[in-house]
Structures are given as structure tokens and as C-alpha cells.
C-alpha positions in Angstrom: -4.8 2.5 27.0 -1.4 4.2 27.1 -0.7 7.7 25.8 2.2 9.0 23.6 3.3 12.6 23.5 4.7 13.5 20.1 8.1 15.1 19.5 8.5 17.6 16.7 9.0 15.7 13.4 7.3 12.4 14.5 5.5 10.5 11.8 3.0 7.6 12.1 5.6 5.0 11.1 8.2 6.4 13.5 5.8 6.5 16.4 4.7 2.9 15.7 8.3 1.8 15.5 9.0 3.5 18.9 5.9 2.1 20.8 5.6 -1.3 19.1 9.2 -2.3 18.4 8.9 -5.8 19.7 5.5 -6.4 18.0 6.5 -5.5 14.4 7.2 -1.7 14.7 6.3 0.6 11.9 4.1 -2.0 10.1 1.5 -1.4 12.9 1.0 2.3 12.2 -2.5 1.5 10.8 -3.5 0.5 14.4 -2.3 3.9 15.7 -4.1 5.7 12.9 -7.4 3.8 13.7 -7.3 4.8 17.4 -6.3 8.5 16.6 -8.6 9.3 13.7 -8.7 13.0 14.6 -5.1 13.2 13.4 -5.4 11.0 10.3 -4.5 13.8 7.9 -1.3 14.7 9.9 1.9 13.5 8.2 4.5 15.2 10.3 3.5 15.9 13.9 4.3 19.0 15.9 5.5 18.5 19.5 3.1 17.8 22.4 0.2 16.0 20.6 -1.2 13.3 22.8 -2.0 10.1 21.0 -3.8 6.9 22.2 -1.6 3.8 22.1 -3.8 0.6 22.2 -2.3 -2.4 23.9 -1.1 -5.3 21.7 -0.7 -8.5 23.5 0.8 -10.7 20.8 3.1 -10.0 17.9 1.3 -9.4 14.6 2.3 -12.0 12.1 2.7 -11.0 8.5 3.8 -13.2 5.6 7.3 -12.1 5.1 10.0 -13.6 2.8 12.4 -15.9 4.7 15.2 -13.3 4.7 13.0 -10.7 6.5 11.9 -13.0 9.3 14.0 -12.6 12.5 
């Protein structure tokens, strides 16, 4: 499992976007929250919090309208 060290001002969706960009980005923030339950009530992170980043091997497919599929 990888680790991510937060920067001041990070949010769950921003972190997910950074670490899972090629897998769907911010829509995967629920996975991050599940693996870091001790910070579940944090909305805006301070610097230097270490979060667990679970590995995702395949892109997560969501039913998106045609204009959103890339």
C-alpha cells in the first residue's frame, strides 16, 4: 500500500484526483475515505498527514453520459 503526505489545503477529492488520475480521479475519493477512517471527519487537511493509498489495478467504470466518456 502506498502512502500520501498531505499538503495544506488538500481535500479528499483533490487527493483522489492526484493519486488516481488515470483511474477516474476524484470519483474514487470514497475508496480513500474507507482506507483512512481515522480522518473521515476532516474536510480540509493540514500539511503532513500520512494517508493510506490502496492500489487500484483497473479503471473503475461508472455509467456516464456519452459526452463525459473520454
